[in-house]
C-alpha positions, 0 to 999 in steps of 0.5 A: 196684263203685265207686259213682259220687257222683252215684248214692250222692246219688241213693239218698239223694234216693229214699230221702228221698222214700220217707220224707215219701211216707207222709204228706203232710202235716197240711195238711188245715187249710191246705186248709180255710183256702184253702177257706173264704176262696174261699166267704166271698169268693163266689167259689166256693159251698160244696159246690163240688167244688175241686182244691186244688194246693199249689205248695209242698208239691207237693201236690194235695188235691180236697175236696167241701166245707170238709170233705169230703176226696176225694183227695190225691196229689202233682204236679210244677209247673213247674221254672221257678215260677209266675206268668201270663205266657205263653211264661214255662214257668211254672205258672199260679196262682188259681182255675180252672174246669175246661172239659173234659176230655181222653184219656177211654177212653184205654189208662193212659199213652196219649200225648195232642197237643193234648189228643188220642191220636196216632195209631197209639198209644203208650204210656209207662210211668210213667217212659219216655222219651219216643222224642223224649227225644234231641232233648230232651223226655223228658216228654209229656203220658199218659192224661187231661187236664183243660183250664182256663179262668181264672177271675182276670184275671192268669190267664185265658189259662191256657187260651191257655196250653196249662196242663193238669192231666195224667198224666205218664211222670215219675212218679218226679219228683211231688212236685218243680218239674219240669214246662214248666208244666202240672200232672202228677200220676199216671196212676193220679189223673188217671183217678181224677179225669177219669173218676170225680170231677171234671166241667166247671165244677168248680174248680182252684186254685194258690197257692204257700203264700204270698200270690200276686201277680208279685212274688213268682213268681219262682224264687230262682236256687237252687230254679231249680239245685235243679230243674235238676239233679234233673231231669238226675238223674233217670233213666228206667227201664232195664226200659222200653225197649220202646215199646206201637204200638197195643197192640204191641211195637214199636221206639224208630224205629218210635216216633219216628216217629209222634211226629215228625208232632206237634208238641212239647207245650213245658208237660208 
């Protein structure tokens, strides 16, 4: 059997991801530093709940106080990098506040468009292409979404830009910059965050691992190429060819017919 160079590259890449996955790096001290700076500057109060998105490590940490780490996991921020400009397909940065949740009570994997489950309801697997993939839109917002308001002047437009924290059907890409602007997490993590661990008024802070300013938010050509290569290389789960529609197996054509009535979530 002849194995293509691309397949070998995929296997090596996946192996490296798994080696690193076991340990979310010793970032606790870094997280505490960010938390303490926000408290010291009066942006949040000690004891506030903060979901910290580390753009460099592509991880999240949920804290309820400077010492108390409640949950950690992997994220995908934008393939195009960080920035707050409208229509930039970049992930907003800085301090934000949770203004609402979407999808509570929905089955894991439910497709949300405009923060509402589609009707009839379509459920995607963690690595299953959207029925709209052949039209160039493989990723959807799944399961739950955390809706954000910008707290700082530069990110006041985060809600109008429709930048959410949400579940994804691209879980194999978590840990890499791959989204259209939103912050992707696993469906299991977003259920825990929305249903149990967070409330309206809690905080989200996105940082790139370095001081944030607009001039620093440009992703390099080399980084952009790497992100695009990773996106192109990831394959959907071939075992998930059947689409679940209102709890029953359905065809790709049936699912596409339903989703074609809805706009594309460009930032997913």
